[in-house]
Backbone of each chain as ProteinMPNN parsed JSONL, in Angstrom:
{"seq_chain_A": "MTGDPGLPAERTRLAWRRTLLTLTVVLLLQLRPAFTGRVVDAALAGVAILVWLVVLAVAWRRATGSPPRRLGRVAMPLTALGAAALALLGVAHVLGRVH", "coords_chain_A": {"N_chain_A": [[131.52, 87.701, 97.838], [129.004, 87.002, 100.099], [126.308, 84.671, 100.793], [123.43, 84.23, 98.605], [123.985, 85.27, 95.452], [122.209, 85.458, 93.414], [119.506, 85.866, 94.102], [118.755, 88.611, 95.029], [119.075, 89.971, 92.598], [117.249, 88.615, 91.019], [114.857, 89.22, 92.358], [114.823, 91.945, 91.878], [114.568, 92.033, 89.092], [112.006, 90.915, 88.869], [110.546, 92.891, 90.178], [110.83, 94.966, 88.355], [109.363, 93.861, 86.246], [106.774, 93.777, 87.34], [106.383, 96.509, 87.561], [106.444, 97.364, 84.887], [104.217, 96.025, 84.002], [102.195, 97.333, 85.459], [102.472, 99.84, 84.303], [101.573, 99.221, 81.766], [98.886, 98.655, 82.262], [98.019, 101.224, 82.938], [98.449, 102.424, 80.465], [96.507, 101.081, 78.918], [94.127, 102.013, 80.105], [94.438, 104.608, 79.332], [94.108, 104.418, 76.605], [91.468, 103.899, 76.225], [89.52, 106.114, 75.904], [90.028, 106.771, 73.27], [88.462, 105.489, 71.511], [86.154, 106.856, 71.109], [85.985, 108.382, 68.934], [86.812, 110.971, 68.779], [89.207, 113.235, 67.525], [91.168, 114.45, 69.108], [91.353, 112.783, 71.357], [92.287, 110.447, 70.169], [94.78, 111.339, 69.31], [96.033, 111.918, 71.772], [96.101, 109.313, 72.79], [97.845, 108.169, 70.95], [100.271, 109.497, 71.559], [100.566, 108.519, 74.133], [101.029, 105.794, 73.619], [103.504, 106.004, 72.334], [105.148, 106.996, 74.433], [104.968, 104.818, 76.184], [106.18, 102.797, 74.612], [108.829, 103.741, 74.416], [109.658, 103.706, 77.118], [109.376, 100.98, 77.622], [111.217, 99.893, 75.809], [113.633, 100.719, 76.923], [113.54, 99.844, 79.6], [113.112, 97.15, 79.524], [115.399, 95.592, 79.213], [116.442, 95.782, 81.727], [114.559, 94.402, 83.093], [114.799, 91.823, 82.242], [117.428, 91.135, 81.771], [120.875, 89.943, 82.271], [122.095, 89.433, 85.65], [121.367, 92.463, 87.167], [123.827, 94.131, 87.942], [125.245, 96.429, 87.452], [124.423, 99.847, 87.779], [121.422, 100.825, 86.339], [121.254, 103.58, 84.851], [119.839, 105.132, 83.033], [117.436, 103.834, 82.703], [115.938, 104.136, 85.072], [115.394, 107.053, 85.674], [114.084, 107.514, 83.233], [111.862, 105.789, 83.207], [110.435, 106.836, 85.368], [109.949, 109.453, 84.44], [108.413, 108.777, 82.237], [106.121, 107.713, 83.472], [105.213, 110.049, 84.724], [104.705, 111.553, 82.438], [102.584, 110.125, 81.287], [100.689, 110.644, 83.245], [100.344, 113.435, 82.923], [99.324, 113.479, 80.347], [96.878, 112.328, 80.894], [95.771, 114.363, 82.464], [95.56, 116.37, 80.502], [93.662, 115.161, 78.917], [91.404, 115.087, 80.661], [90.992, 117.853, 81.13], [90.436, 118.633, 78.571], [87.867, 117.791, 78.281], [86.269, 119.245, 79.939], [83.716, 121.611, 80.017]], "CA_chain_A": [[130.129, 87.986, 98.206], [128.376, 85.887, 100.806], [124.887, 84.492, 100.496], [123.071, 83.884, 97.236], [124.018, 86.508, 94.659], [121.175, 85.479, 92.381], [118.161, 86.242, 94.542], [118.441, 90.04, 94.945], [118.938, 90.346, 91.192], [115.982, 88.054, 90.538], [113.773, 90.024, 92.939], [114.8, 93.238, 91.201], [113.978, 91.819, 87.764], [110.559, 90.727, 89.027], [109.973, 94.203, 90.506], [110.736, 95.682, 87.08], [108.252, 93.312, 85.459], [105.53, 94.273, 87.933], [106.234, 97.925, 87.242], [106.086, 97.488, 83.474], [102.836, 95.561, 83.896], [101.361, 98.434, 85.937], [102.537, 100.873, 83.269], [100.728, 98.775, 80.653], [97.49, 98.858, 82.677], [97.765, 102.661, 82.792], [98.332, 102.695, 79.03], [95.215, 100.588, 78.423], [93.123, 102.993, 80.545], [94.675, 105.803, 78.527], [93.665, 104.188, 75.224], [90.023, 103.683, 76.174], [88.72, 107.196, 75.306], [90.349, 106.973, 71.856], [87.461, 104.828, 70.665], [84.952, 107.678, 71.006], [85.961, 109.001, 67.619], [87.326, 112.34, 68.782], [90.59, 113.244, 67.038], [92.067, 114.813, 70.213], [91.56, 111.606, 72.191], [93.138, 109.526, 69.418], [96.133, 111.896, 69.322], [96.577, 111.687, 73.122], [96.387, 107.88, 72.893], [99.045, 107.931, 70.158], [101.419, 109.95, 72.339], [100.705, 107.58, 75.253], [101.669, 104.581, 73.095], [104.914, 106.324, 72.096], [105.813, 107.037, 75.746], [105.02, 103.425, 76.676], [107.165, 102.055, 73.822], [110.176, 104.2, 74.776], [109.967, 103.171, 78.448], [109.51, 99.53, 77.505], [112.471, 99.585, 75.105], [114.78, 100.95, 77.807], [113.437, 99.138, 80.879], [112.968, 95.705, 79.325], [116.695, 94.955, 79.477], [116.588, 95.739, 83.182], [113.589, 93.44, 83.617], [115.064, 90.47, 81.767], [118.839, 90.917, 81.464], [121.702, 89.239, 83.236], [121.961, 90.108, 86.941], [121.609, 93.902, 86.975], [124.754, 94.601, 88.963], [125.574, 97.822, 87.172], [123.232, 100.68, 87.933], [120.791, 101.237, 85.091], [121.022, 104.99, 85.134], [118.854, 105.736, 82.15], [116.144, 103.159, 82.846], [115.157, 104.622, 86.208], [114.766, 108.356, 85.421], [113.199, 107.479, 82.07], [110.594, 105.167, 83.595], [109.719, 107.791, 86.215], [109.457, 110.535, 83.589], [107.339, 108.208, 81.422], [104.922, 107.662, 84.318], [104.741, 111.43, 84.88], [104.167, 111.986, 81.144], [101.249, 109.519, 81.149], [99.797, 111.389, 84.148], [100.024, 114.737, 82.327], [98.417, 113.204, 79.223], [95.56, 112.138, 81.501], [95.273, 115.698, 82.84], [95.154, 117.024, 79.252], [92.407, 114.539, 78.49], [90.304, 115.54, 81.537], [90.733, 119.274, 80.9], [89.846, 118.75, 77.245], [86.456, 117.414, 78.326], [85.51, 120.198, 80.775], [83.167, 122.719, 79.228]], "C_chain_A": [[129.508, 86.774, 98.888], [126.913, 85.78, 100.411], [124.672, 84.152, 99.047], [123.038, 85.15, 96.386], [122.858, 86.6, 93.667], [119.86, 86.07, 92.831], [117.865, 87.741, 94.519], [118.242, 90.498, 93.504], [117.608, 89.852, 90.633], [114.801, 88.872, 91.063], [113.657, 91.365, 92.231], [114.202, 93.106, 89.798], [112.468, 91.678, 87.861], [109.872, 92.05, 89.361], [109.834, 95.048, 89.243], [109.56, 95.175, 86.258], [106.921, 93.79, 86.005], [105.284, 95.729, 87.549], [105.816, 98.12, 85.786], [104.649, 97.026, 83.242], [101.87, 96.669, 84.336], [101.305, 99.55, 84.898], [101.625, 100.51, 82.095], [99.248, 98.934, 80.989], [97.101, 100.331, 82.516], [97.594, 103.016, 81.317], [96.964, 102.266, 78.5], [94.081, 101.527, 78.844], [93.21, 104.252, 79.684], [94.097, 105.657, 77.122], [92.144, 104.175, 75.107], [89.242, 104.832, 75.524], [88.957, 107.369, 73.808], [89.284, 106.38, 70.942], [86.174, 105.625, 70.541], [84.893, 108.422, 69.687], [86.439, 110.438, 67.6], [88.804, 112.331, 68.419], [91.571, 113.532, 68.173], [92.398, 113.584, 71.054], [92.476, 110.602, 71.497], [94.585, 110.013, 69.434], [96.795, 111.67, 70.684], [96.95, 110.222, 73.308], [97.664, 107.531, 72.127], [100.305, 108.321, 70.911], [101.668, 108.982, 73.503], [101.403, 106.294, 74.803], [103.167, 104.814, 72.87], [105.706, 106.318, 73.401], [106.025, 105.62, 76.271], [106.103, 102.632, 75.95], [108.592, 102.437, 74.211], [110.581, 103.608, 76.127], [110.224, 101.669, 78.369], [110.85, 99.161, 76.871], [113.668, 99.716, 76.048], [114.749, 100.029, 79.025], [113.408, 97.62, 80.712], [114.261, 94.947, 79.607], [116.934, 94.787, 80.968], [115.686, 94.645, 83.768], [113.96, 92.003, 83.27], [116.55, 90.132, 81.683], [119.569, 90.071, 82.486], [121.671, 90.031, 84.536], [122.314, 91.587, 86.855], [122.535, 94.46, 88.041], [125.142, 96.041, 88.72], [124.293, 98.636, 87.239], [122.703, 101.079, 86.561], [120.375, 102.683, 85.197], [119.923, 105.576, 84.272], [117.476, 105.131, 82.404], [115.315, 103.781, 83.957], [114.57, 106.004, 86.003], [113.77, 108.292, 84.27], [111.851, 106.858, 82.409], [109.764, 106.126, 84.447], [109.136, 108.925, 85.378], [108.328, 110.035, 82.687], [106.036, 108.135, 82.203], [104.328, 109.054, 84.489], [104.105, 111.928, 83.583], [102.769, 111.405, 80.932], [100.245, 110.246, 82.043], [99.377, 112.714, 83.514], [99.126, 114.576, 81.105], [96.995, 113.015, 79.737], [94.934, 113.463, 81.901], [94.775, 116.433, 81.593], [93.823, 116.472, 78.773], [91.226, 115.041, 79.313], [89.957, 116.996, 81.248], [90.103, 119.5, 79.528], [88.354, 118.443, 77.22], [85.606, 118.415, 79.099], [84.997, 121.336, 79.9], [82.517, 123.756, 80.144]], "O_chain_A": [[129.485, 85.673, 98.338], [126.354, 86.678, 99.781], [125.619, 83.822, 98.332], [122.172, 86.005, 96.571], [122.558, 87.674, 93.145], [119.163, 86.709, 92.042], [116.805, 88.127, 94.027], [117.361, 91.307, 93.217], [116.93, 90.554, 89.884], [113.868, 89.179, 90.322], [112.557, 91.869, 92.005], [113.426, 93.958, 89.366], [111.73, 92.24, 87.052], [108.762, 92.313, 88.898], [108.845, 95.761, 89.073], [108.842, 95.964, 85.645], [106.034, 94.168, 85.241], [104.16, 96.135, 87.255], [104.946, 98.937, 85.486], [103.947, 97.57, 82.389], [100.859, 96.918, 83.679], [100.249, 100.128, 84.641], [100.986, 101.38, 81.503], [98.445, 99.299, 80.13], [96.016, 100.653, 82.031], [96.718, 103.801, 80.954], [96.335, 102.992, 77.731], [93.182, 101.811, 78.053], [92.2, 104.874, 79.355], [93.654, 106.634, 76.518], [91.595, 104.41, 74.031], [88.384, 104.577, 74.678], [88.175, 108.043, 73.138], [89.205, 106.715, 69.76], [85.205, 105.153, 69.946], [83.873, 109.026, 69.354], [86.476, 111.069, 66.543], [89.569, 111.519, 68.938], [92.658, 112.957, 68.223], [93.551, 113.358, 71.42], [93.33, 109.983, 72.132], [95.512, 109.211, 69.555], [97.961, 111.281, 70.757], [97.981, 109.91, 73.904], [98.466, 106.713, 72.579], [101.289, 107.583, 70.913], [102.813, 108.662, 73.825], [102.26, 105.767, 75.512], [103.992, 103.951, 73.169], [106.783, 105.726, 73.486], [107.108, 105.268, 76.737], [106.856, 101.886, 76.575], [109.462, 101.574, 74.323], [111.682, 103.081, 76.281], [111.166, 101.155, 78.971], [111.532, 98.244, 77.327], [114.605, 98.92, 75.981], [115.779, 99.498, 79.44], [113.656, 96.888, 81.67], [114.253, 93.841, 80.149], [117.531, 93.81, 81.421], [116.002, 94.045, 84.795], [113.495, 91.067, 83.92], [116.904, 88.962, 81.537], [118.978, 89.554, 83.434], [121.262, 91.192, 84.533], [123.444, 91.931, 86.506], [122.095, 95.176, 88.94], [125.347, 96.8, 89.667], [123.227, 98.189, 86.818], [123.441, 101.605, 85.728], [119.249, 102.977, 85.597], [119.157, 106.425, 84.73], [116.465, 105.83, 82.33], [114.104, 103.939, 83.802], [113.356, 106.16, 86.137], [112.725, 108.941, 84.32], [110.812, 107.339, 81.955], [108.549, 106.225, 84.278], [107.985, 109.319, 85.567], [107.389, 110.779, 82.4], [104.97, 108.452, 81.674], [103.113, 109.236, 84.414], [103.098, 112.635, 83.61], [101.871, 112.101, 80.456], [99.094, 110.445, 81.656], [98.203, 113.082, 83.558], [98.269, 115.42, 80.845], [96.032, 113.469, 79.119], [93.736, 113.679, 81.715], [93.707, 117.043, 81.612], [92.967, 117.211, 78.286], [90.177, 115.38, 78.764], [88.783, 117.348, 81.132], [89.331, 120.44, 79.34], [87.656, 118.788, 76.266], [84.384, 118.448, 78.951], [85.753, 121.942, 79.141], [81.998, 124.764, 79.665]]}, "seq_chain_B": "MWESIRRWFDPRELRSVGTPPDYRFSLANERTFLAWLRTGLALVAGGLAAAQFLPPLPLAHLREGLAVGLLLLGATVSIRAVDHWARTERAIRLGEELPASRFPAVLALIVALGALVLVAAVLLRGTP", "coords_chain_B": {"N_chain_B": [[118.136, 122.784, 91.804], [118.06, 122.069, 89.044], [120.519, 120.999, 88.962], [120.254, 118.637, 90.458], [118.479, 117.261, 88.826], [120.036, 116.915, 86.551], [121.834, 115.191, 87.645], [120.432, 112.789, 87.918], [120.613, 111.713, 85.408], [123.24, 111.33, 84.867], [125.565, 109.012, 84.555], [128.316, 108.724, 85.196], [128.817, 110.592, 87.157], [127.337, 109.685, 89.529], [128.616, 107.263, 89.833], [131.175, 107.911, 90.398], [131.227, 109.038, 92.834], [132.161, 108.661, 96.233], [132.572, 105.292, 97.556], [132.192, 102.155, 95.798], [129.251, 100.456, 96.666], [128.153, 97.394, 98.345], [126.545, 95.483, 95.954], [124.049, 94.512, 96.48], [122.777, 96.324, 98.116], [122.389, 98.455, 96.422], [120.619, 97.24, 94.664], [118.452, 96.805, 96.371], [117.743, 99.44, 96.898], [116.964, 100.143, 94.342], [114.705, 98.505, 94.059], [113.062, 99.634, 95.981], [112.657, 102.122, 94.825], [111.198, 101.244, 92.572], [108.908, 100.252, 93.823], [107.814, 102.623, 94.833], [107.354, 103.868, 92.412], [105.376, 102.249, 91.346], [103.381, 102.846, 93.154], [102.93, 105.501, 92.419], [102.039, 105.061, 89.774], [99.71, 103.642, 90.314], [98.163, 105.645, 91.479], [97.91, 107.292, 89.239], [96.465, 105.563, 87.563], [94.157, 105.423, 89.113], [93.268, 108.076, 88.892], [92.72, 108.208, 86.119], [90.705, 106.273, 86.007], [88.776, 107.488, 87.649], [88.121, 109.676, 86.059], [86.973, 108.4, 83.887], [85.048, 106.518, 84.712], [83.498, 107.355, 86.902], [80.264, 108.625, 87.798], [78.83, 111.931, 87.19], [79.509, 113.988, 89.991], [77.78, 115.344, 92.957], [78.753, 117.932, 93.525], [79.777, 120.569, 91.363], [82.105, 119.742, 88.878], [83.578, 118.224, 90.659], [84.272, 115.59, 90.19], [86.081, 115.846, 88.018], [87.992, 117.377, 89.319], [88.911, 115.616, 91.314], [89.998, 113.634, 89.662], [92.05, 115.025, 88.258], [93.551, 115.809, 90.469], [94.405, 113.296, 91.502], [95.927, 112.418, 89.308], [97.959, 114.378, 89.128], [99.109, 113.997, 91.617], [100.078, 111.388, 91.277], [102.016, 111.873, 89.279], [103.753, 113.5, 90.738], [104.598, 111.722, 92.776], [106.004, 109.87, 91.198], [108.144, 111.395, 90.093], [109.368, 112.262, 92.42], [110.146, 109.798, 93.367], [112.341, 109.003, 91.758], [114.144, 110.992, 92.342], [114.547, 110.604, 95.084], [115.639, 108.065, 94.976], [118.132, 108.58, 93.67], [119.345, 110.257, 95.554], [119.483, 108.573, 97.741], [121.178, 106.558, 96.747], [123.523, 107.989, 96.453], [123.993, 108.645, 99.142], [124.433, 106.093, 100.193], [126.805, 105.394, 98.869], [128.53, 107.291, 99.892], [128.548, 106.63, 102.493], [126.901, 107.964, 104.214], [124.117, 109.018, 106.352], [120.887, 107.782, 105.464], [118.698, 109.705, 103.349], [116.219, 111.502, 105.088], [112.639, 111.883, 105.089], [109.585, 113.745, 104.801], [107.728, 113.108, 103.039], [106.257, 110.551, 102.666], [104.427, 110.62, 104.853], [102.983, 112.992, 104.326], [101.861, 112.302, 101.862], [100.21, 110.16, 102.664], [98.364, 111.548, 104.288], [97.167, 113.251, 102.372], [95.956, 111.377, 100.65], [94.167, 110.161, 102.443], [92.541, 112.35, 103.061], [91.438, 112.864, 100.53], [89.96, 110.515, 100.241], [88.055, 110.893, 102.272], [86.671, 113.103, 101.251], [85.499, 111.874, 99.04], [83.837, 110.016, 100.345], [82.076, 111.788, 101.606], [80.938, 112.886, 99.311], [79.619, 110.654, 98.257], [77.749, 110.124, 100.295], [76.246, 112.496, 100.246], [75.116, 112.209, 97.791], [73.406, 110.13, 98.282], [71.328, 111.224, 99.802], [68.233, 112.696, 99.044]], "CA_chain_B": [[117.133, 121.823, 91.316], [118.513, 121.519, 87.762], [121.708, 120.203, 89.261], [119.861, 117.279, 90.86], [117.883, 116.598, 87.661], [121.147, 116.476, 85.704], [122.478, 114.092, 88.331], [119.699, 111.541, 87.663], [120.935, 111.165, 84.101], [124.678, 111.293, 84.659], [126.067, 107.766, 85.137], [129.661, 108.831, 85.75], [128.719, 111.374, 88.399], [126.977, 108.847, 90.679], [129.553, 106.152, 89.977], [132.485, 108.389, 90.852], [131.098, 109.516, 94.216], [132.375, 107.703, 97.324], [133.064, 103.964, 97.211], [131.125, 101.265, 95.313], [128.678, 99.684, 97.773], [127.669, 96.044, 98.078], [125.527, 95.71, 94.933], [122.714, 94.158, 96.985], [122.165, 97.543, 98.655], [121.914, 99.206, 95.26], [119.422, 96.574, 94.136], [117.356, 97.072, 97.304], [117.347, 100.822, 96.639], [116.248, 100.116, 93.063], [113.365, 97.923, 94.276], [112.262, 100.638, 96.697], [112.252, 103.072, 93.78], [110.145, 100.641, 91.742], [107.678, 100.187, 94.618], [107.259, 103.978, 94.818], [106.861, 104.149, 91.062], [104.082, 101.559, 91.198], [102.421, 103.66, 93.905], [102.593, 106.628, 91.542], [101.249, 104.572, 88.638], [98.385, 103.295, 90.822], [97.438, 106.909, 91.606], [97.576, 107.716, 87.877], [95.368, 104.698, 87.111], [92.972, 105.869, 89.844], [92.811, 109.327, 88.276], [92.111, 107.887, 84.818], [89.448, 105.564, 86.27], [87.816, 108.474, 88.155], [87.654, 110.491, 84.93], [86.243, 107.638, 82.876], [83.989, 105.629, 85.2], [82.62, 107.964, 87.903], [79.198, 109.484, 87.298], [79.021, 113.297, 87.691], [79.271, 114.074, 91.438], [76.848, 116.431, 93.284], [79.407, 119.238, 93.368], [80.205, 120.764, 89.976], [83.517, 119.49, 88.558], [84.296, 117.487, 91.71], [84.858, 114.413, 89.553], [87.269, 116.274, 87.273], [88.983, 117.813, 90.297], [89.509, 114.407, 91.91], [90.814, 112.965, 88.644], [93.277, 115.811, 88.035], [94.33, 115.721, 91.706], [95.064, 111.987, 91.552], [96.923, 112.345, 88.243], [99.114, 115.206, 89.5], [99.747, 113.325, 92.745], [100.831, 110.274, 90.7], [103.205, 112.428, 88.622], [104.659, 113.962, 91.794], [105.188, 110.544, 93.424], [106.98, 109.271, 90.27], [109.342, 112.241, 90.005], [110.01, 112.22, 93.73], [110.739, 108.471, 93.528], [113.662, 108.922, 91.131], [115.003, 111.905, 93.09], [114.886, 109.94, 96.335], [116.539, 106.966, 94.626], [119.466, 109.112, 93.399], [119.936, 110.778, 96.783], [119.802, 107.42, 98.584], [122.347, 105.911, 96.157], [124.644, 108.852, 96.805], [124.257, 108.5, 100.582], [125.015, 104.762, 100.404], [128.195, 105.408, 98.399], [129.329, 108.164, 100.745], [128.486, 106.139, 103.859], [126.141, 108.903, 105.043], [122.784, 108.57, 106.741], [119.94, 107.841, 104.358], [117.893, 110.926, 103.408], [114.912, 111.408, 105.74], [111.641, 112.556, 104.264], [108.216, 113.839, 105.288], [106.828, 112.872, 101.903], [105.277, 109.47, 102.856], [103.369, 111.062, 105.77], [102.149, 113.972, 103.617], [101.085, 111.57, 100.857], [99.158, 109.41, 103.351], [97.336, 112.502, 104.702], [96.436, 113.712, 101.189], [95.097, 110.289, 100.171], [93.081, 110.011, 103.408], [91.652, 113.5, 102.871], [90.699, 112.621, 99.29], [88.98, 109.461, 100.494], [86.974, 111.489, 103.06], [85.884, 113.924, 100.325], [84.684, 110.955, 98.241], [82.793, 109.486, 101.23], [81.086, 112.858, 101.74], [80.223, 113.003, 98.041], [78.72, 109.503, 98.121], [76.648, 110.301, 101.248], [75.411, 113.588, 99.734], [74.389, 111.674, 96.653], [72.37, 109.241, 98.794], [70.169, 111.955, 100.313], [67.571, 113.425, 97.972]], "C_chain_B": [[117.593, 121.191, 89.991], [119.732, 120.632, 87.954], [121.314, 118.764, 89.616], [119.208, 116.532, 89.7], [118.985, 116.08, 86.732], [121.796, 115.231, 86.303], [121.777, 112.759, 88.082], [120.223, 110.857, 86.41], [122.43, 111.01, 83.869], [125.278, 110.06, 85.335], [127.415, 107.938, 85.817], [129.641, 109.546, 87.093], [128.457, 110.476, 89.609], [128.029, 107.777, 90.925], [130.9, 106.602, 90.521], [132.445, 108.837, 92.306], [131.381, 108.38, 95.193], [132.941, 106.378, 96.849], [131.918, 103.091, 96.735], [130.57, 100.438, 96.465], [128.465, 98.231, 97.37], [126.488, 96.178, 97.104], [124.129, 95.362, 95.418], [122.004, 95.376, 97.572], [121.617, 98.39, 97.518], [120.634, 98.599, 94.705], [118.22, 96.807, 95.049], [116.829, 98.489, 97.103], [116.527, 100.904, 95.352], [114.841, 99.562, 93.247], [112.464, 98.88, 95.041], [111.757, 101.701, 95.719], [111.085, 102.517, 92.96], [108.829, 100.55, 92.501], [107.007, 101.56, 94.672], [106.658, 104.304, 93.459], [105.516, 103.475, 90.827], [103.0, 102.283, 91.995], [101.956, 104.843, 93.051], [101.701, 106.195, 90.395], [99.84, 104.182, 89.082], [97.537, 104.557, 90.995], [97.014, 107.419, 90.233], [96.396, 106.889, 87.347], [94.063, 105.089, 87.809], [92.397, 107.144, 89.257], [92.118, 109.076, 86.956], [90.769, 107.194, 85.02], [88.388, 106.533, 86.773], [87.238, 109.285, 87.003], [86.725, 109.699, 84.021], [85.02, 106.9, 83.419], [83.064, 106.262, 86.23], [81.478, 108.705, 87.225], [79.467, 110.912, 87.782], [78.649, 113.366, 89.165], [78.426, 115.312, 91.743], [77.474, 117.823, 93.164], [79.939, 119.363, 91.944], [81.709, 120.54, 89.848], [84.29, 118.791, 89.67], [84.984, 116.26, 91.117], [86.142, 114.776, 88.811], [88.382, 116.702, 88.228], [89.693, 116.636, 90.936], [90.452, 113.736, 90.914], [92.133, 113.702, 88.439], [94.17, 115.757, 89.269], [95.094, 114.41, 91.793], [96.183, 111.896, 90.515], [98.174, 113.154, 88.609], [99.869, 114.588, 90.679], [100.603, 112.155, 92.238], [102.108, 110.749, 90.021], [104.23, 112.851, 89.663], [105.363, 112.787, 92.461], [106.264, 109.93, 92.527], [108.277, 110.076, 90.237], [110.117, 112.194, 91.322], [110.714, 110.873, 93.947], [112.154, 108.433, 92.95], [114.639, 109.848, 91.846], [115.479, 111.247, 94.384], [115.851, 108.781, 96.093], [117.963, 107.475, 94.434], [120.127, 109.601, 94.686], [120.312, 109.636, 97.726], [121.068, 106.728, 98.084], [123.623, 106.666, 96.531], [125.023, 108.667, 98.267], [124.904, 107.152, 100.881], [126.5, 104.769, 100.024], [129.101, 106.246, 99.287], [129.333, 107.693, 102.191], [127.742, 107.082, 104.786], [124.83, 108.276, 105.499], [121.852, 108.681, 105.548], [119.069, 109.082, 104.491], [116.542, 110.669, 104.08], [113.908, 112.212, 104.924], [110.283, 112.587, 104.932], [107.233, 113.373, 104.237], [105.827, 111.733, 102.133], [104.123, 109.886, 103.759], [102.412, 112.028, 105.07], [101.256, 113.261, 102.604], [99.922, 110.82, 101.506], [98.02, 110.347, 103.77], [96.497, 112.959, 103.506], [95.465, 112.639, 100.698], [93.899, 110.094, 101.115], [92.051, 111.124, 103.251], [90.791, 113.313, 101.619], [89.625, 111.565, 99.478], [87.787, 110.015, 101.277], [86.061, 112.348, 102.172], [84.955, 113.033, 99.507], [83.544, 110.369, 99.07], [81.672, 110.519, 101.378], [80.254, 112.98, 100.47], [79.212, 111.872, 97.865], [77.504, 109.665, 99.037], [75.689, 111.398, 100.773], [74.522, 113.1, 98.598], [73.206, 110.825, 97.12], [71.142, 109.985, 99.274], [69.539, 112.781, 99.192], [67.582, 114.948, 98.198]], "O_chain_B": [[117.537, 119.974, 89.815], [119.951, 119.663, 87.226], [121.932, 117.804, 89.155], [119.354, 115.314, 89.588], [118.899, 114.975, 86.197], [122.246, 114.339, 85.584], [122.428, 111.715, 88.037], [120.282, 109.631, 86.324], [122.846, 110.601, 82.785], [125.48, 110.057, 86.549], [127.65, 107.373, 86.885], [130.342, 109.169, 88.032], [129.216, 110.48, 90.578], [128.308, 107.42, 92.069], [131.674, 105.796, 91.038], [133.486, 109.0, 92.942], [130.899, 107.263, 95.005], [133.689, 106.324, 95.873], [130.789, 103.248, 97.2], [131.334, 99.782, 97.173], [128.582, 97.88, 96.196], [125.535, 96.903, 97.389], [123.137, 95.836, 94.863], [120.776, 95.459, 97.535], [120.535, 98.967, 97.62], [119.698, 99.305, 94.328], [117.101, 96.988, 94.571], [115.62, 98.719, 97.133], [115.535, 101.629, 95.275], [113.889, 100.08, 92.664], [111.259, 98.942, 94.795], [110.602, 102.122, 95.772], [110.113, 103.221, 92.686], [107.76, 100.742, 91.923], [105.784, 101.661, 94.569], [105.602, 104.928, 93.361], [104.626, 104.045, 90.195], [101.844, 102.335, 91.576], [100.765, 105.145, 92.97], [100.724, 106.87, 90.072], [98.881, 104.362, 88.331], [96.343, 104.551, 90.699], [95.901, 107.918, 90.069], [95.457, 107.43, 86.764], [92.998, 105.092, 87.192], [91.18, 107.282, 89.135], [91.062, 109.647, 86.683], [89.806, 107.477, 84.306], [87.225, 106.431, 86.382], [86.038, 109.554, 86.957], [85.791, 110.26, 83.447], [84.059, 106.675, 82.684], [81.951, 105.773, 86.429], [81.683, 109.345, 86.194], [80.263, 111.094, 88.703], [77.596, 112.864, 89.561], [78.343, 116.226, 90.923], [76.811, 118.775, 92.754], [80.477, 118.409, 91.383], [82.491, 121.088, 90.624], [85.521, 118.76, 89.641], [86.112, 115.925, 91.479], [87.163, 114.103, 88.953], [89.558, 116.432, 87.988], [90.915, 116.64, 91.087], [91.557, 113.323, 91.268], [93.201, 113.091, 88.444], [95.392, 115.67, 89.152], [96.282, 114.396, 92.114], [97.257, 111.364, 90.798], [99.299, 112.688, 88.429], [101.097, 114.641, 90.741], [101.721, 111.954, 92.712], [103.158, 110.122, 90.157], [105.425, 112.602, 89.506], [106.572, 112.832, 92.69], [107.315, 109.516, 93.016], [109.368, 109.516, 90.339], [111.344, 112.1, 91.339], [111.743, 110.805, 94.62], [113.066, 107.893, 93.577], [115.826, 109.537, 91.951], [116.657, 111.32, 94.736], [116.759, 108.538, 96.888], [118.906, 106.887, 94.963], [121.322, 109.39, 94.892], [121.323, 109.707, 98.424], [121.931, 106.352, 98.878], [124.647, 106.074, 96.873], [126.2, 108.547, 98.607], [125.808, 107.061, 101.711], [127.341, 104.231, 100.744], [130.29, 105.957, 99.424], [130.025, 108.268, 103.03], [127.917, 107.023, 106.003], [124.476, 107.167, 105.098], [122.008, 109.573, 104.715], [118.729, 109.483, 105.604], [115.813, 109.751, 103.703], [114.281, 113.108, 104.166], [109.859, 111.61, 105.549], [106.037, 113.255, 104.506], [104.647, 111.909, 101.83], [102.97, 109.555, 103.482], [101.193, 111.91, 105.196], [100.067, 113.557, 102.488], [98.802, 110.826, 100.995], [96.848, 109.997, 103.631], [95.273, 113.047, 103.599], [94.314, 112.928, 100.372], [92.771, 109.89, 100.667], [90.845, 110.881, 103.299], [89.587, 113.566, 101.634], [88.52, 111.688, 98.95], [86.643, 109.661, 100.994], [84.839, 112.325, 102.32], [83.788, 113.362, 99.296], [82.422, 110.234, 98.581], [80.489, 110.191, 101.29], [79.036, 113.153, 100.524], [78.098, 112.09, 97.39], [76.374, 109.388, 98.634], [74.471, 111.254, 100.882], [73.368, 113.502, 98.455], [72.157, 110.785, 96.477], [70.029, 109.467, 99.179], [70.243, 113.487, 98.471], [67.059, 115.698, 97.374]]}, "name": "protein", "num_of_chains": 2, "seq": "MTGDPGLPAERTRLAWRRTLLTLTVVLLLQLRPAFTGRVVDAALAGVAILVWLVVLAVAWRRATGSPPRRLGRVAMPLTALGAAALALLGVAHVLGRVHMWESIRRWFDPRELRSVGTPPDYRFSLANERTFLAWLRTGLALVAGGLAAAQFLPPLPLAHLREGLAVGLLLLGATVSIRAVDHWARTERAIRLGEELPASRFPAVLALIVALGALVLVAAVLLRGTP"}
């Protein structure tokens, strides 16, 4: 392999960290309505935390591990599905407020 | 459709197709996927912010409509990101042309349209 084998891997790890950071910002926005005291909002926030924890547990190795030369097959679909799940939780929250 | 969803989660399937590429290409594909995913997450964050911070707009349920629209758009971008990643990986391994897509153009048009709707809503709000 010519060139520097470390840099593409490093850039990819940093991209994973940025993505996990963005996911955390979304989670924090998701948690905000839980403090209104409504049980539904607290339940939605609980599910959001679970989704976030699962994604973090799987993707963290990709964000910090040794050069990710092998394709992380589970981390990618799971992170995408986690993002979609957080979006649908948000939809449930909005629809739960419409009267 | 189910076939392609199964393919996302099947490590052996993708690894057995074609020849192993230079890993830097795979990593570049992975970073492109992550950039798309962040785009999706930004749309989701925008939807959540619209639902939580916007005052009620002049049209009934426009705020809720914008929020749900942004959230569904974010979900679509995320799912499409992983599908595009898997198809690109496959094309790289098979030495084929990379999959072309109208999706970025459509997404840009939808976002621009949504922004115009918001501008109209803000202007309507300004006039008594």
